[in-house]
Backbone atoms as SQL, in Angstrom:
CREATE TABLE atoms (id INTEGER PRIMARY KEY, chain TEXT, resi INTEGER, resn TEXT, atom TEXT, x REAL, y REAL, z REAL);
INSERT INTO atoms VALUES
  (1, 'A', 1, 'MET', 'N', 26.807, 184.925, 120.546),
  (2, 'A', 1, 'MET', 'CA', 27.677, 184.862, 121.697),
  (3, 'A', 1, 'MET', 'C', 28.931, 184.075, 121.323),
  (4, 'A', 2, 'SER', 'N', 29.985, 184.402, 121.944),
  (5, 'A', 2, 'SER', 'CA', 31.287, 183.824, 121.649),
  (6, 'A', 2, 'SER', 'C', 31.362, 182.361, 122.038),
  (7, 'A', 3, 'GLU', 'N', 32.164, 181.598, 121.300),
  (8, 'A', 3, 'GLU', 'CA', 32.420, 180.194, 121.603),
  (9, 'A', 3, 'GLU', 'C', 33.654, 180.048, 122.482),
  (10, 'A', 4, 'LYS', 'N', 34.265, 181.173, 122.854),
  (11, 'A', 4, 'LYS', 'CA', 35.475, 181.165, 123.656),
  (12, 'A', 4, 'LYS', 'C', 35.175, 180.732, 125.091),
  (13, 'A', 5, 'LEU', 'N', 36.228, 180.287, 125.780),
  (14, 'A', 5, 'LEU', 'CA', 36.064, 179.883, 127.168),
  (15, 'A', 5, 'LEU', 'C', 36.094, 181.065, 128.125),
  (16, 'A', 6, 'HIS', 'N', 36.561, 182.212, 127.656),
  (17, 'A', 6, 'HIS', 'CA', 36.572, 183.413, 128.486),
  (18, 'A', 6, 'HIS', 'C', 36.091, 184.593, 127.656),
  (19, 'A', 7, 'LEU', 'N', 35.733, 185.665, 128.327),
  (20, 'A', 7, 'LEU', 'CA', 35.214, 186.858, 127.655),
  (21, 'A', 7, 'LEU', 'C', 36.058, 188.045, 128.103),
  (22, 'A', 8, 'SER', 'N', 36.944, 188.482, 127.236),
  (23, 'A', 8, 'SER', 'CA', 37.834, 189.592, 127.590),
  (24, 'A', 8, 'SER', 'C', 37.043, 190.894, 127.637),
  (25, 'A', 9, 'PRO', 'N', 37.582, 191.915, 128.305),
  (26, 'A', 9, 'PRO', 'CA', 36.876, 193.198, 128.389),
  (27, 'A', 9, 'PRO', 'C', 36.581, 193.825, 127.027),
  (28, 'A', 10, 'GLU', 'N', 37.351, 193.477, 126.019),
  (29, 'A', 10, 'GLU', 'CA', 37.143, 194.027, 124.676),
  (30, 'A', 10, 'GLU', 'C', 36.051, 193.304, 123.898),
  (31, 'A', 11, 'ASP', 'N', 35.679, 192.101, 124.330),
  (32, 'A', 11, 'ASP', 'CA', 34.638, 191.337, 123.649),
  (33, 'A', 11, 'ASP', 'C', 33.264, 191.945, 123.919),
  (34, 'A', 12, 'GLU', 'N', 32.354, 191.719, 122.989),
  (35, 'A', 12, 'GLU', 'CA', 30.989, 192.231, 123.143),
  (36, 'A', 12, 'GLU', 'C', 30.310, 191.586, 124.342),
  (37, 'A', 13, 'PHE', 'N', 29.438, 192.366, 124.977),
  (38, 'A', 13, 'PHE', 'CA', 28.671, 191.909, 126.135),
  (39, 'A', 13, 'PHE', 'C', 27.233, 192.365, 125.925),
  (40, 'A', 14, 'PRO', 'N', 26.264, 191.495, 126.141),
  (41, 'A', 14, 'PRO', 'CA', 24.865, 191.866, 125.905),
  (42, 'A', 14, 'PRO', 'C', 24.428, 193.056, 126.768),
  (43, 'A', 15, 'ALA', 'N', 23.697, 193.951, 126.160),
  (44, 'A', 15, 'ALA', 'CA', 23.202, 195.128, 126.883),
  (45, 'A', 15, 'ALA', 'C', 22.047, 194.758, 127.813),
  (46, 'A', 16, 'ASP', 'N', 21.257, 193.759, 127.430),
  (47, 'A', 16, 'ASP', 'CA', 20.084, 193.364, 128.213),
  (48, 'A', 16, 'ASP', 'C', 20.199, 191.907, 128.619),
  (49, 'A', 17, 'LEU', 'N', 20.699, 191.671, 129.814),
  (50, 'A', 17, 'LEU', 'CA', 20.864, 190.295, 130.298),
  (51, 'A', 17, 'LEU', 'C', 19.525, 189.615, 130.532),
  (52, 'A', 18, 'ALA', 'N', 18.496, 190.379, 130.839),
  (53, 'A', 18, 'ALA', 'CA', 17.175, 189.810, 131.097),
  (54, 'A', 18, 'ALA', 'C', 16.602, 189.123, 129.859),
  (55, 'A', 19, 'ALA', 'N', 17.074, 189.515, 128.689),
  (56, 'A', 19, 'ALA', 'CA', 16.563, 188.931, 127.449),
  (57, 'A', 19, 'ALA', 'C', 17.192, 187.575, 127.133),
  (58, 'A', 20, 'LEU', 'N', 18.248, 187.207, 127.846),
  (59, 'A', 20, 'LEU', 'CA', 18.934, 185.946, 127.566),
  (60, 'A', 20, 'LEU', 'C', 18.249, 184.774, 128.253),
  (61, 'A', 21, 'PRO', 'N', 18.172, 183.645, 127.571),
  (62, 'A', 21, 'PRO', 'CA', 17.680, 182.433, 128.237),
  (63, 'A', 21, 'PRO', 'C', 18.663, 182.010, 129.336),
  (64, 'A', 22, 'ASP', 'N', 18.184, 181.238, 130.282),
  (65, 'A', 22, 'ASP', 'CA', 19.014, 180.812, 131.413),
  (66, 'A', 22, 'ASP', 'C', 20.332, 180.172, 130.975),
  (67, 'A', 23, 'GLN', 'N', 20.274, 179.293, 129.999),
  (68, 'A', 23, 'GLN', 'CA', 21.485, 178.584, 129.571),
  (69, 'A', 23, 'GLN', 'C', 22.532, 179.554, 129.017),
  (70, 'A', 24, 'GLN', 'N', 22.124, 180.507, 128.213),
  (71, 'A', 24, 'GLN', 'CA', 23.071, 181.485, 127.669),
  (72, 'A', 24, 'GLN', 'C', 23.645, 182.366, 128.776),
  (73, 'A', 25, 'LEU', 'N', 22.815, 182.692, 129.753),
  (74, 'A', 25, 'LEU', 'CA', 23.294, 183.493, 130.879),
  (75, 'A', 25, 'LEU', 'C', 24.347, 182.715, 131.677),
  (76, 'A', 26, 'GLN', 'N', 24.127, 181.434, 131.850),
  (77, 'A', 26, 'GLN', 'CA', 25.081, 180.601, 132.569),
  (78, 'A', 26, 'GLN', 'C', 26.401, 180.482, 131.813),
  (79, 'A', 27, 'VAL', 'N', 26.348, 180.361, 130.500),
  (80, 'A', 27, 'VAL', 'CA', 27.564, 180.304, 129.685),
  (81, 'A', 27, 'VAL', 'C', 28.315, 181.621, 129.789),
  (82, 'A', 28, 'LEU', 'N', 27.603, 182.716, 129.687),
  (83, 'A', 28, 'LEU', 'CA', 28.215, 184.038, 129.796),
  (84, 'A', 28, 'LEU', 'C', 28.870, 184.220, 131.168),
  (85, 'A', 29, 'ASP', 'N', 28.196, 183.769, 132.203),
  (86, 'A', 29, 'ASP', 'CA', 28.751, 183.856, 133.557),
  (87, 'A', 29, 'ASP', 'C', 30.039, 183.044, 133.667),
  (88, 'A', 30, 'SER', 'N', 30.054, 181.880, 133.082),
  (89, 'A', 30, 'SER', 'CA', 31.257, 181.046, 133.101),
  (90, 'A', 30, 'SER', 'C', 32.410, 181.732, 132.367),
  (91, 'A', 31, 'GLN', 'N', 32.115, 182.339, 131.226),
  (92, 'A', 31, 'GLN', 'CA', 33.152, 183.037, 130.466),
  (93, 'A', 31, 'GLN', 'C', 33.727, 184.208, 131.262),
  (94, 'A', 32, 'VAL', 'N', 32.872, 184.961, 131.921),
  (95, 'A', 32, 'VAL', 'CA', 33.329, 186.113, 132.704),
  (96, 'A', 32, 'VAL', 'C', 34.125, 185.627, 133.919),
  (97, 'A', 33, 'GLN', 'N', 33.663, 184.556, 134.555),
  (98, 'A', 33, 'GLN', 'CA', 34.391, 184.028, 135.714),
  (99, 'A', 33, 'GLN', 'C', 35.777, 183.541, 135.311),
  (100, 'A', 34, 'ARG', 'N', 35.889, 182.874, 134.182),
  (101, 'A', 34, 'ARG', 'CA', 37.203, 182.427, 133.698),
  (102, 'A', 34, 'ARG', 'C', 38.109, 183.621, 133.409),
  (103, 'A', 35, 'GLN', 'N', 37.535, 184.678, 132.873),
  (104, 'A', 35, 'GLN', 'CA', 38.310, 185.889, 132.602),
  (105, 'A', 35, 'GLN', 'C', 38.795, 186.513, 133.910),
  (106, 'A', 36, 'LEU', 'N', 37.937, 186.563, 134.905),
  (107, 'A', 36, 'LEU', 'CA', 38.332, 187.086, 136.212),
  (108, 'A', 36, 'LEU', 'C', 39.494, 186.276, 136.785),
  (109, 'A', 37, 'ASP', 'N', 39.379, 184.959, 136.724),
  (110, 'A', 37, 'ASP', 'CA', 40.448, 184.088, 137.219),
  (111, 'A', 37, 'ASP', 'C', 41.760, 184.378, 136.494),
  (112, 'A', 38, 'TYR', 'N', 41.685, 184.503, 135.177),
  (113, 'A', 38, 'TYR', 'CA', 42.885, 184.795, 134.377),
  (114, 'A', 38, 'TYR', 'C', 43.506, 186.131, 134.795),
  (115, 'A', 39, 'GLU', 'N', 42.676, 187.147, 134.939),
  (116, 'A', 39, 'GLU', 'CA', 43.188, 188.473, 135.280),
  (117, 'A', 39, 'GLU', 'C', 43.848, 188.487, 136.653),
  (118, 'A', 40, 'TYR', 'N', 43.279, 187.776, 137.611),
  (119, 'A', 40, 'TYR', 'CA', 43.905, 187.710, 138.934),
  (120, 'A', 40, 'TYR', 'C', 45.276, 187.050, 138.857),
  (121, 'A', 41, 'VAL', 'N', 45.391, 185.978, 138.079),
  (122, 'A', 41, 'VAL', 'CA', 46.664, 185.256, 137.977),
  (123, 'A', 41, 'VAL', 'C', 47.673, 186.036, 137.146),
  (124, 'A', 42, 'ALA', 'N', 47.267, 186.517, 135.991),
  (125, 'A', 42, 'ALA', 'CA', 48.199, 187.157, 135.058),
  (126, 'A', 42, 'ALA', 'C', 48.520, 188.606, 135.413),
  (127, 'A', 43, 'GLU', 'N', 47.540, 189.324, 135.959),
  (128, 'A', 43, 'GLU', 'CA', 47.711, 190.761, 136.165),
  (129, 'A', 43, 'GLU', 'C', 47.667, 191.175, 137.635),
  (130, 'A', 44, 'GLY', 'N', 47.302, 190.252, 138.511),
  (131, 'A', 44, 'GLY', 'CA', 47.253, 190.549, 139.932),
  (132, 'A', 44, 'GLY', 'C', 45.967, 191.194, 140.405),
  (133, 'A', 45, 'GLU', 'N', 45.148, 191.672, 139.492),
  (134, 'A', 45, 'GLU', 'CA', 43.853, 192.266, 139.824),
  (135, 'A', 45, 'GLU', 'C', 42.958, 192.230, 138.592),
  (136, 'A', 46, 'PRO', 'N', 41.651, 192.280, 138.811),
  (137, 'A', 46, 'PRO', 'CA', 40.744, 192.212, 137.664),
  (138, 'A', 46, 'PRO', 'C', 40.618, 193.561, 136.954),
  (139, 'A', 47, 'ASN', 'N', 40.296, 193.487, 135.682),
  (140, 'A', 47, 'ASN', 'CA', 39.978, 194.672, 134.900),
  (141, 'A', 47, 'ASN', 'C', 38.625, 195.200, 135.403),
  (142, 'A', 48, 'PRO', 'N', 38.468, 196.510, 135.564),
  (143, 'A', 48, 'PRO', 'CA', 37.185, 197.043, 136.039),
  (144, 'A', 48, 'PRO', 'C', 35.992, 196.624, 135.180),
  (145, 'A', 49, 'GLU', 'N', 36.176, 196.532, 133.867),
  (146, 'A', 49, 'GLU', 'CA', 35.071, 196.114, 132.995),
  (147, 'A', 49, 'GLU', 'C', 34.631, 194.689, 133.319),
  (148, 'A', 50, 'THR', 'N', 35.582, 193.814, 133.563),
  (149, 'A', 50, 'THR', 'CA', 35.254, 192.431, 133.914),
  (150, 'A', 50, 'THR', 'C', 34.520, 192.390, 135.247),
  (151, 'A', 51, 'GLU', 'N', 34.946, 193.203, 136.196),
  (152, 'A', 51, 'GLU', 'CA', 34.255, 193.270, 137.486),
  (153, 'A', 51, 'GLU', 'C', 32.822, 193.762, 137.321),
  (154, 'A', 52, 'PHE', 'N', 32.620, 194.794, 136.498),
  (155, 'A', 52, 'PHE', 'CA', 31.270, 195.318, 136.260),
  (156, 'A', 52, 'PHE', 'C', 30.381, 194.249, 135.632),
  (157, 'A', 53, 'ARG', 'N', 30.926, 193.527, 134.678),
  (158, 'A', 53, 'ARG', 'CA', 30.162, 192.459, 134.021),
  (159, 'A', 53, 'ARG', 'C', 29.782, 191.370, 135.023),
  (160, 'A', 54, 'HIS', 'N', 30.722, 191.009, 135.860),
  (161, 'A', 54, 'HIS', 'CA', 30.462, 189.977, 136.868),
  (162, 'A', 54, 'HIS', 'C', 29.349, 190.429, 137.809),
  (163, 'A', 55, 'GLN', 'N', 29.392, 191.688, 138.217),
  (164, 'A', 55, 'GLN', 'CA', 28.362, 192.229, 139.091),
  (165, 'A', 55, 'GLN', 'C', 27.001, 192.254, 138.387),
  (166, 'A', 56, 'ASP', 'N', 26.968, 192.660, 137.131),
  (167, 'A', 56, 'ASP', 'CA', 25.712, 192.670, 136.366),
  (168, 'A', 56, 'ASP', 'C', 25.115, 191.264, 136.275),
  (169, 'A', 57, 'LEU', 'N', 25.967, 190.288, 136.041),
  (170, 'A', 57, 'LEU', 'CA', 25.494, 188.904, 135.968),
  (171, 'A', 57, 'LEU', 'C', 24.945, 188.439, 137.312),
  (172, 'A', 58, 'ASP', 'N', 25.646, 188.755, 138.393),
  (173, 'A', 58, 'ASP', 'CA', 25.161, 188.383, 139.725),
  (174, 'A', 58, 'ASP', 'C', 23.791, 188.996, 139.995),
  (175, 'A', 59, 'GLU', 'N', 23.619, 190.251, 139.622),
  (176, 'A', 59, 'GLU', 'CA', 22.337, 190.922, 139.828),
  (177, 'A', 59, 'GLU', 'C', 21.222, 190.258, 139.019),
  (178, 'A', 60, 'GLU', 'N', 21.552, 189.858, 137.787),
  (179, 'A', 60, 'GLU', 'CA', 20.535, 189.178, 136.963),
  (180, 'A', 60, 'GLU', 'C', 20.160, 187.822, 137.538),
  (181, 'A', 61, 'PHE', 'N', 21.152, 187.079, 138.018),
  (182, 'A', 61, 'PHE', 'CA', 20.842, 185.785, 138.663),
  (183, 'A', 61, 'PHE', 'C', 19.985, 185.985, 139.909),
  (184, 'A', 62, 'GLN', 'N', 20.285, 186.998, 140.702),
  (185, 'A', 62, 'GLN', 'CA', 19.479, 187.267, 141.901),
  (186, 'A', 62, 'GLN', 'C', 18.065, 187.657, 141.518),
  (187, 'A', 63, 'SER', 'N', 17.934, 188.430, 140.471),
  (188, 'A', 63, 'SER', 'CA', 16.610, 188.827, 140.000),
  (189, 'A', 63, 'SER', 'C', 15.802, 187.610, 139.562),
  (190, 'A', 64, 'ARG', 'N', 16.432, 186.704, 138.876),
  (191, 'A', 64, 'ARG', 'CA', 15.729, 185.502, 138.409),
  (192, 'A', 64, 'ARG', 'C', 15.394, 184.581, 139.568),
  (193, 'A', 65, 'ASP', 'N', 16.236, 184.550, 140.582),
  (194, 'A', 65, 'ASP', 'CA', 15.959, 183.690, 141.746),
  (195, 'A', 65, 'ASP', 'C', 14.759, 184.174, 142.540),
  (196, 'A', 66, 'THR', 'N', 14.473, 185.461, 142.498),
  (197, 'A', 66, 'THR', 'CA', 13.359, 186.004, 143.265),
  (198, 'A', 66, 'THR', 'C', 12.035, 185.953, 142.513),
  (199, 'A', 67, 'ARG', 'N', 12.088, 185.626, 141.220),
  (200, 'A', 67, 'ARG', 'CA', 10.846, 185.556, 140.421),
  (201, 'A', 67, 'ARG', 'C', 10.065, 184.324, 140.739);
């Protein structure tokens, strides 16, 4: 996983979020959230790939909360 503070749409994204430990999932979520913030400020709207990633992460967190 990247050491960057954000995860651009071109950066690799795990295919199976369920396989990630909680801490790695939280780091990935932070990177995607920072990217979303950047896109809103710099471009006025988020990239669809970043939105999809954010939604996938939210779904994984909800899944883990119900376990």
